[in-house]
N, C-alpha and C positions, 0 to 999 in steps of 0.2 A: 686765510694758508692756500684756497683754491684757488686764489683768486691771482696772489703771485705764483702760482704754479704754472698756471695757463698762461700767466702776463710771459714766462719766461720760457714756455713751451709757443708759445705765438715769436716772440723774439730771436729763439732756433729755427723755426721752419722761413721765419724771414729770409736771416742771414745764410737758409740755407738755397735759396730758390732766388735770392735777390743778390748774398754779399758778393765782396771779391774777389772771394775765394768759394762759391758756392755753387751750385749744381750747373749751370752754365758756364764760369769758368772751368770748367771741368771735362765738357763735355771739348773749349775749344780748342783745351791742351790737348786733349787726346787727337782732336783733326790734326793739329799742328803737330804734333808726336807723329802720325802717320804719313802724312807728306814729306817734313822733313826726313821720314825715315826710306820715301817712294827716291827721294830725290836724292840720299846717300846713295841708293842701288845704282837708281840713273851713271851718277859720277865714276861708281863703283867700273859699270860696265863700259864707259866712255874711254877712262884709265887704262883698261887691258888693251881695248881695241888700243889706245897710242902708244901702249907701250910695245905692243905687236908693231905699229908701226916703223916706231923709233927703231927695232932693233932688226927689222928688214931693211932698212933703209941703212944702218951699222955693219948689216953681213951681208944679204941679200945684191949679189951683183945686178940682174934684172933688175931691182928695183931703185939701186941708184943709177942705172944706166937711165931706167924710165924717167928719172928727174932729173938727170942734168940734161935729158933731152927734150922734156917737156921747160921747166922752168928757165934751164939757163940758154938753151939752146943750141946747145955741143954739139958735135957731130961726127962721126968718125973719119979719117981721112980716106977723101974721093966723093963722100955724102957732099949734096947741096940741101943745103937749109930753106926750106921755105915755111915763113911766119905768116900765121893771121893775125889780124888786130881782135882783139874781142872787142 
């Protein structure tokens, strides 16, 4: 009886430390979950920045003018546009 109990205990301990769902797998899953949480937080911050930029491009005349000047090379009547090659 003790032998069967000891054997069962050994199997349980081996499974705990070396099995597919054992302690190493659990620790790895926790690390991955923490990394994913950090990635999600970074993406939320980036989304907030992009949302603000999009709103400025829709509503802020100064931002619209800046983009029109820099990206499209537009100018007001009477202005001369000098473009640099990058």
